[in-house]
C-alpha positions, -999 to +999 in steps of 0.1 A: -755+193-408-792+200-399-812+228-383-835+219-354-859+249-348-824+271-355-804+247-334-772+241-353-767+201-351-740+179-367-738+144-365-705+124-370-718+087-374-685+073-385-664+088-360-647+062-336-634+084-312-638+124-295-610+144-286-609+179-271-581+206-274-572+234-255-564+269-274-546+262-306-537+303-315-536+299-350-513+267-352-537+248-376-507+228-391-495+218-361-527+207-349-532+185-381-499+172-382-503+159-342-537+144-352-529+128-380-489+118-381-478+122-346-505+105-330-517+087-362-555+092-351-580+079-373-618+081-377-618+110-349-637+140-343-617+165-329-633+196-312-610+231-304-622+248-273-618+281-287-589+307-292-584+288-325-570+319-343-594+329-368-596+368-381-557+375-375-551+365-414-573+373-443-598+346-455-576+335-478-550+319-455-575+299-439-587+286-473-551+277-482-547+260-448-576+239-458-562+231-490-528+221-475-545+199-446-576+184-466-559+154-480-544+144-448-575+145-429-596+126-455-571+098-454-573+097-417-611+101-420-612+125-394-628+161-388-621+193-367-647+214-352-638+247-340-657+263-308-653+303-307-626+321-284-619+356-275-591+354-296-613+347-328-634+367-353-673+357-343-679+361-380-665+330-387-686+312-367-722+311-380-717+275-395-713+285-431-683+312-432-659+284-425-675+253-434-655+224-450-659+188-454-631+185-428-631+216-410-660+236-396-664+264-372-695+262-355-720+290-338-727+291-300-752+263-288-744+240-316-752+204-307-727+178-317-733+140-319-709+113-320-699+082-305-732+079-285-726+114-270-745+146-275-722+177-269-733+211-263-707+238-279-706+275-263-678+300-271-664+333-259-646+348-233-630+384-223-599+393-238-575+403-205-553+424-230-583+440-250-568+474-247-533+465-259-549+447-285-570+475-298-540+501-294-517+478-316-543+473-340-545+512-345-507+514-344-506+488-371-532+502-395-513+534-398-480+514-410-503+494-437-514+512-467-545+490-474-550+467-441-583+450-457-569+450-494-573+410-496-607+406-489-640+420-500-660+410-469-653+434-444-666+411-416-636+390-423-610+418-424-580+412-405-580+423-368-564+419-332-598+422-311-634+418-316-658+439-291-686+410-295-661+385-277-680+377-246-701+343-240-738+350-242-765+333-223-794+321-245-823+311-225-849+306-255-822+284-276-817+262-243-853+260-238-854+243-275-823+224-269-841+207-240-871+198-259-850+178-280-817+165-268-802+152-236-764+166-231-740+146-214-709+169-226-703+205-228-675+223-246-668+262-238-640+283-241-642+298-206-655+281-173-682+286-147-671+308-117-664+278-093-638+263-114-603+269-120-587+292-122-602+312-093-571+333-084-571+368-102-534+375-092-507+374-114-504+385-147-542+397-150-536+421-121-512+444-144-542+444-169-567+457-145-544+482-135-550+500-168-586+486-178-612+497-152-639+476-162-620+442-167-626+430-134-665+433-136-666+420-171-645+388-164-669+382-138-698+385-161-682+360-182-678+334-158-714+342-144-727+336-177-710+301-178-725+294-140-759+305-154-757+277-184-744+249-159-775+257-135-797+256-163-783+224-178-787+209-143-822+224-137-834+210-168-817+174-156-795+169-184-774+138-179-743+160-176-712+143-169-681+162-186-672+198-192-642+207-213-625+243-215-595+261-226-587+298-222-567+298-191-535+282-205-533+257-176-539+219-170-564+209-143-593+185-136-615+178-108-652+162-104-678+188-088-713+173-080-709+146-102-695+166-133-656+159-144-645+197-152-613+195-173-592+229-181-572+222-211-537+238-217-524+252-253-527+223-274-535+197-249-556+168-258-581+149-239-605+120-248-641+126-245-644+094-219 
């Protein structure tokens, strides 16, 4: 890992393939099993496009997950990089708090270089069920005598919702990235406003009925990703692929020369 003018950069010179996954929602062990046993992949960099599941348990849980799976990942000579979703505690995604030899949760606007690709990772989205999550947490706290008893770092204490979940457009950092890198691939949790999903009907409507600001916040979330896309195009990055999760469906299409791929839960797709 290196930092170039506060750009968080990771290089994987020994990786022979790069894959991206949709949401995993805390199924870390299943992910490693699919990667190393079911598909017997080796020398692989694997990027999870958000909603990894960090924050729903105390930090010790994630440390134990690493201990359980490190040997298998080392034998396969593979690595997993986690991008921030809305169902993740942002405190884990600073590049240091959860950083292990084979597993790392990266900050927004990280640059990952592997297999000849330069990949930009930007996390965040809006939880459509945020009111339910906040209410449930308040109810569950009453049932617990000491909800933070197993961690001394309150930033990492268990929770069901994090108010700083939205994606952020960082113009200054994009300027510095443009000076040093040529981005060909983007991995985000949500997507630009012109990508699927486009229809707000269905489950989301029931949440909008009780959350007056939800529609506006979702529009702002997608607009942030559109602004990111527009900036990369303006700066003439050789962008060809964009991967994202969040919507729990699978879709892909080429738009203005960029192949956008929406990945379902635990759906794998190889970076071309």
